[in-house]
C-alpha positions in Angstrom: 5.0 9.6 -5.1 8.5 10.0 -3.9 11.3 10.5 -6.4 15.0 11.2 -6.3 14.8 15.0 -6.3 11.8 15.3 -4.1 13.1 16.1 -0.7 15.4 18.8 0.5 17.2 16.8 3.1 20.7 17.4 4.3 23.3 15.5 2.3 25.0 12.6 4.0 28.0 10.7 2.6 26.9 7.4 4.2 24.0 6.7 1.9 21.3 7.0 4.7 18.4 9.3 3.9 18.1 10.8 7.4 20.7 9.1 9.5 21.7 5.5 10.2 19.7 5.5 13.5 16.6 7.1 12.1 16.6 5.1 8.9 17.0 1.8 10.7 14.3 2.8 13.2 11.7 4.3 10.9 12.3 3.7 7.2 13.4 0.1 7.5 12.7 -0.9 11.1 9.0 0.0 10.7 8.6 -3.4 9.1 8.5 -4.7 12.6 5.0 -3.2 12.9 4.0 -5.1 9.8 5.5 -8.3 11.2 3.5 -7.9 14.4 0.3 -7.4 12.5 1.1 -10.3 10.3 1.6 -12.5 13.4 -1.7 -11.4 14.8 -3.7 -12.1 11.6 -1.8 -15.4 11.0 -2.2 -16.8 14.5 -5.6 -15.3 15.4 -9.1 -16.2 14.3 -9.3 -16.5 10.5 -11.3 -13.7 8.8 -13.6 -14.6 6.0 -16.5 -12.9 4.2 -18.8 -15.3 6.1 -17.7 -14.3 9.6 -16.9 -10.6 9.0 -18.6 -8.8 11.9 -18.0 -5.8 14.1 -16.5 -7.7 17.0 -14.3 -10.1 15.1 -10.7 -9.6 16.3 -9.3 -9.2 12.8 -12.0 -6.6 12.0 -11.1 -4.7 15.2 -7.4 -4.8 14.2 -8.1 -3.5 10.7 -10.2 -0.7 12.3 -7.5 0.3 14.7 -4.8 0.1 11.9 -7.0 2.4 9.8 -7.6 5.0 12.6 -4.1 5.1 14.1 -1.9 4.4 11.1 -3.5 4.7 7.7 -5.8 7.6 8.5 -3.0 9.6 10.2 -0.6 8.9 7.2 -3.2 10.2 4.7 -3.7 13.3 6.9 0.0 13.8 6.8 -0.3 14.2 3.0 -2.3 17.4 3.5 0.5 18.9 5.7 2.7 19.0 2.6 3.3 22.6 1.4 2.2 21.7 -2.1 -0.9 19.7 -1.2 -3.3 22.4 -2.5 -1.7 22.2 -5.9 -3.4 18.9 -6.6 -6.6 20.7 -7.5 -10.0 20.8 -5.9 -11.6 18.7 -8.6 -9.6 15.7 -7.2 -12.2 15.5 -4.5 -14.6 14.1 -7.1 -12.5 10.9 -6.8 -14.2 10.3 -3.5 -17.6 10.0 -5.2 -16.6 7.4 -7.8 -17.1 4.4 -5.6 -20.6 5.3 -4.3 -21.7 6.2 -7.9 -20.5 2.9 -9.3 -22.2 1.0 -6.4 -25.5 2.8 -7.2 -25.3 2.3 -10.9 -24.4 -1.4 -10.4 -27.3 -1.9 -8.0 -29.8 -0.2 -10.4 -28.7 -1.9 -13.6 -27.0 -5.2 -13.0 -27.8 -8.6 -11.7 -25.9 -9.2 -8.4 -23.6 -12.1 -7.8 -21.1 -13.0 -5.0 -18.9 -10.1 -4.2 -16.5 -9.0 -1.4 -18.5 -9.0 1.9 -21.8 -9.3 0.0 -23.3 -9.2 -3.5 -22.8 -6.9 -6.5 -22.9 -6.9 -10.2 -19.9 -7.1 -12.5 -19.4 -3.4 -12.5 -18.8 -3.0 -8.8 -16.7 -6.1 -8.6 -14.5 -4.7 -11.4 -14.3 -1.4 -9.4 -13.0 -3.4 -6.4 -10.4 -5.1 -8.5 -9.2 -1.8 -9.9 -9.1 -0.4 -6.4 -6.8 -3.2 -5.0 -4.6 -3.0 -8.1 -4.1 0.8 -7.7 -3.5 0.4 -4.0 -0.8 -2.1 -4.6 0.8 -0.1 -7.4 0.8 2.9 -5.1 2.4 1.0 -2.3 5.2 -0.4 -4.4 5.8 3.0 -6.0 6.3 4.4 -2.6 8.9 1.8 -1.8 10.5 2.7 -5.2 10.5 6.4 -4.0 12.6 5.5 -0.9 14.9 3.4 -3.1 15.4 6.4 -5.3 16.1 8.6 -2.3 18.7 6.1 -1.1 20.4 6.2 -4.5 20.5 10.0 -4.4 22.1 10.0 -1.0 24.7 7.4 -2.1 25.3 9.4 -5.3 24.7 6.2 -7.3 25.1 7.1 -11.0 25.6 3.7 -12.6 22.6 3.4 -15.0 22.8 -0.4 -15.2 22.9 -0.9 -11.5 20.0 1.5 -11.0 17.9 -0.4 -13.5 18.8 -3.7 -12.0 17.7 -2.4 -8.5 14.4 -1.2 -9.9 13.7 -4.4 -11.7 14.5 -6.4 -8.6 12.0 -4.4 -6.6 9.2 -4.7 -9.0 9.8 -8.4 -9.8 10.1 -9.2 -6.1 6.9 -7.3 -5.2 4.7 -8.2 -8.3 5.4 -11.9 -8.1 3.5 -12.6 -4.8 0.7 -10.3 -5.9 0.3 -12.1 -9.2 0.7 -15.5 -7.5 -2.2 -14.6 -5.1 -4.4 -13.5 -8.0 -4.1 -17.1 -9.3 -4.9 -18.7 -6.0 -8.1 -20.3 -4.7 -8.2 -17.6 -2.0 -8.5 -14.9 -4.7 -11.2 -17.0 -6.5 -13.2 -16.9 -3.3 -12.6 -13.2 -2.6 -15.6 -12.0 -4.7 -13.3 -10.1 -7.1 -13.5 -11.0 -10.8 -11.4 -14.0 -11.9 -10.1 -13.2 -15.4 -9.0 -16.7 -16.4 -10.6 -20.1 -16.6 -10.3 -22.0 -13.3 -8.6 -25.0 -15.0 -5.8 -22.7 -16.2 -4.8 -21.6 -12.7 -2.7 -24.5 -11.4 -0.5 -24.5 -14.6 -0.1 -20.8 -14.5 0.9 -20.9 -10.9 3.7 -23.3 -11.7 4.8 -21.3 -14.7 4.9 -18.1 -12.6 6.9 -19.9 -9.9 9.5 -21.1 -12.4 9.6 -17.7 -14.1 10.1 -15.9 -10.8 12.8 -18.3 -9.7 14.7 -17.8 -12.9 14.2 -14.1 -13.2 14.9 -13.5 -9.5 18.1 -15.5 -9.5 19.3 -13.8 -12.6 18.6 -10.3 -11.3 20.2 -11.0 -8.0 23.3 -12.4 -9.6 23.6 -9.5 -12.0 23.0 -6.9 -9.3 25.7 -8.5 -7.0 28.2 -8.5 -9.9 27.4 -5.0 -11.0 27.6 -3.7 -7.4 30.8 -5.6 -6.9 29.3 -7.1 -3.8 29.4 -3.7 -2.1 26.0 -3.2 -0.5 24.5 -0.3 1.3 21.3 1.0 2.9 19.3 0.8 -0.3 20.1 -2.8 -0.8 19.0 -3.5 2.8 15.7 -1.8 2.0 15.3 -3.9 -1.1 15.8 -7.1 0.8 13.4 -6.1 3.6 10.6 -5.0 1.3 10.7 -8.0 -1.0 11.1 -10.5 1.9 8.2 -8.9 3.7 5.9 -9.0 0.7 6.7 -12.6 0.0 6.0 -13.5 3.7 2.7 -11.7 3.9 1.3 -13.3 0.8 2.6 -16.7 1.9 0.8 -16.6 5.3 -2.4 -14.6 4.7 -5.2 -15.2 2.3 -7.6 -12.3 3.0 -7.4 -9.1 1.0 -8.3 -6.9 4.0 -5.7 -8.3 6.3 -3.1 -8.4 3.5 -3.7 -4.7 2.8 -3.4 -3.7 6.4 -0.3 -5.7 7.1 1.6 -4.5 4.0 0.5 -0.9 4.4 1.4 -0.3 8.1 5.1 -0.6 7.2 4.7 2.2 4.7 2.5 4.3 7.1 5.3 4.7 9.5 7.9 5.4 6.8 5.6 8.1 5.5 5.3 9.8 8.8 9.0 10.0 9.2 9.7 11.4 5.7 6.9 14.0 6.0 8.4 15.3 9.1 11.9 15.4 7.7 10.8 17.1 4.5 8.9 19.8 6.5 12.0 20.3 8.7 14.0 20.8 5.5 11.6 23.6 4.6 11.9 25.2 8.1 8.4 24.3 9.2 6.5 21.8 11.3 3.6 19.7 9.9 0.2 21.0 11.0 1.9 23.4 13.3 3.0 20.8 15.8 3.0 17.2 16.8 -0.1 17.3 18.9 -2.2 19.0 16.2 -0.8 16.7 13.6 -1.8 13.6 15.5 -5.3 14.9 16.4 -6.1 15.8 12.8 -4.9 12.4 11.7 -7.0 10.6 14.3 -10.1 12.6 13.3 -9.6 11.6 9.7 -9.0 8.0 10.7 -12.2 7.8 12.6 -14.3 9.6 9.9 -12.8 7.4 7.2 -12.5 4.0 8.8 -15.5 3.7 11.1 -17.9 3.7 8.2 -15.4 1.7 6.0 -15.0 -1.1 8.5 -17.7 -1.0 11.2 -20.3 0.5 8.9 -19.8 -2.3 6.4 -20.1 -4.9 9.1 -23.5 -3.6 10.3 -24.9 -2.5 7.0 -28.4 -3.9 6.4 -28.3 -4.2 2.6 -25.8 -4.9 -0.2 -26.3 -1.5 -1.6 -25.4 0.3 1.6 -22.4 -2.0 2.1 -21.1 -1.4 -1.4 -21.7 2.4 -1.1 -19.6 2.4 2.1 -16.9 0.3 0.5 -16.9 2.6 -2.5 -16.7 5.7 -0.3 -13.8 4.2 1.6 -11.9 3.5 -1.6 -12.7 7.0 -2.9 -10.8 8.6 0.0 -7.9 6.3 -0.8 -8.1 7.2 -4.5 -7.9 10.9 -3.5 -4.8 10.2 -1.4 -3.1 8.2 -4.2 -3.7 11.0 -6.7 -2.7 13.9 -4.4 0.4 12.0 -3.1 1.5 11.4 -6.7 1.3 15.1 -7.4 2.9 16.6 -4.4 6.0 14.5 -4.4 6.9 15.2 -8.0 9.5 17.7 -9.0 7.7 20.9 -10.2 7.6 21.2 -14.0 
């Protein structure tokens, strides 16, 4: 994942990573794509496990997002000059999901699960997958925050910690709030707490976030002496967007697509700028870069989305879900390796 010393970009005294125009268009303005997808899911036909089908508008939207945005962004990872350093064994991560689905089907009693039925083992796997996906997403936003601090030459340790805490508190709150909701209880993922605890915990979480958020914002404003720059704009955009998505959507698939499309576009821009800093072009050119990305998107998301919709058994459906998450796991792992400073 991105860190302060990751990218060899030209230094600018303004605090922008690439330039004011490029940052506002790609690194921050790409939230507009997320808002558009949010509006589509919020205003269109509601997606549930019961009506999940190949021709449901939301399913088609998730498929198109996966092919044109998520698949291409994962393909972009492999254009990084250090992608091969992640190790060939990392491909074993792709097989974890199908293996768990098979063991679960052979050994455990099925119960209601996401888009079908599964035992507790596969349901726990799905919970782990969504947690890792969200952690990866927020860590990527932290990476951009760190790059902005580097560009601004921000060295105040206290201010930096306040910014980091603000990002994590602002992003974790809506996720945790959703995990205590009725929508999560009906998602098929394991609910770790008794149902009668959930209303009280939601209130406690709301109060805690209100107090913590207010305190952090006040402390950050005072420490920054009310002088705000590009990184503070990014903080505001990311947190506001996450709060809005979880407030308006209640389906994990649509939430995942909406939150991630913002990052997908950010990632494309930073991959290209990093390659430019090394004197090269990703995949040898824009056309080849896009074609390779689209191929991966089709190979990955057609089985993951349409295959699941037409699967004739719970075992096949869970194997395809597990395989889809396995590809994502490989990306999370490789991405975390290649953007680190070499030891």
